[in-house]
C-alpha positions as CSV (number, residue, x, y, z in Angstrom):
1,M,36.5,173.2,77.9
2,K,35.2,175.7,80.4
3,A,31.7,177.3,80.3
4,V,29.3,179.4,82.3
5,V,25.7,178.8,82.7
6,S,23.7,181.6,84.1
7,V,20.4,181.6,85.5
8,L,17.8,184.5,86.3
9,G,14.0,184.6,87.1
10,H,11.6,184.3,90.0
11,D,12.6,182.2,92.7
12,R,11.0,178.6,93.1
13,I,11.8,175.2,94.4
14,G,14.1,172.9,92.4
15,I,16.1,175.3,90.2
16,V,19.4,174.4,91.3
17,Y,18.5,170.8,91.3
18,Q,17.2,170.9,87.8
19,V,20.0,173.1,86.2
20,T,22.8,171.0,87.9
21,Q,21.0,167.4,87.0
22,L,21.3,168.6,83.3
23,L,24.9,169.6,83.9
24,A,25.6,166.1,85.2
25,K,23.5,164.4,82.3
26,H,25.9,166.2,79.7
27,G,29.3,165.4,81.6
28,F,29.9,168.7,82.9
29,N,31.7,169.3,86.4
30,I,31.2,172.3,88.6
31,L,34.1,174.3,89.2
32,D,32.4,177.3,90.9
33,I,28.9,178.3,91.7
34,S,27.3,181.1,93.3
35,Q,23.3,182.0,93.8
36,T,21.4,184.7,95.5
37,I,18.0,185.6,96.0
38,V,17.0,189.5,95.9
39,D,13.5,190.3,96.7
40,S,12.2,186.9,95.1
41,Y,14.4,187.1,92.1
42,F,16.8,184.1,91.8
43,T,20.3,184.4,90.3
44,M,22.9,182.0,89.6
45,I,26.1,181.7,87.7
46,V,27.9,178.3,87.5
47,V,31.5,177.9,86.1
48,V,31.8,174.3,84.7
49,E,34.2,172.3,82.9
50,H,33.8,169.4,80.2
51,E,36.8,166.8,79.9
52,D,36.4,166.9,76.1
53,E,38.2,170.1,74.9
54,N,36.3,169.9,71.5
55,F,32.6,169.4,73.3
56,A,30.2,171.3,71.2
57,L,28.0,173.5,73.5
58,E,25.4,173.7,70.8
59,N,24.5,170.0,72.0
60,V,23.5,171.4,75.4
61,V,22.3,175.0,74.5
62,G,18.9,174.0,73.2
63,D,18.4,171.8,76.4
64,Y,19.0,174.7,78.5
65,T,16.7,177.2,76.5
66,A,13.9,174.4,76.8
67,L,14.4,174.2,80.6
68,G,14.3,177.7,80.9
69,E,11.3,178.2,79.3
70,S,9.5,175.3,81.1
71,L,10.7,176.9,84.4
72,G,9.9,180.8,83.2
73,L,13.7,181.4,83.8
74,D,16.4,182.9,81.3
75,I,19.1,180.3,81.3
76,R,22.1,180.8,79.2
77,M,25.2,178.6,78.5
78,Q,28.4,180.4,76.9
79,H,31.8,179.4,76.5
80,A,33.8,180.8,79.5
81,A,36.1,183.1,77.1
82,L,33.1,184.5,75.4
83,F,31.4,185.2,78.8
84,S,34.5,186.9,80.1
85,R,34.8,188.9,76.9
86,M,31.3,190.1,76.9
87,H,31.5,191.2,80.6
88,H,34.9,192.8,80.7
89,I,35.1,196.5,81.5
């Protein structure tokens, strides 16, 4: 099962570490990662895969919402297919 994690907010130390630490905790493998900082705004998109095709993202979404709130960031996790449909032009 593939998913996409998106992160947006003011840059600060440890964002990548905390986001990827949570991925590892839930058994996700990073397939691709992109990050950039533009005028102190941090953005990151991470494409991940879980070996369990039936893994319920609902088990993780709450953790990312809580992490985002604690860091003052917008962190979202979506199934890759849904993410692709939402961003298809």
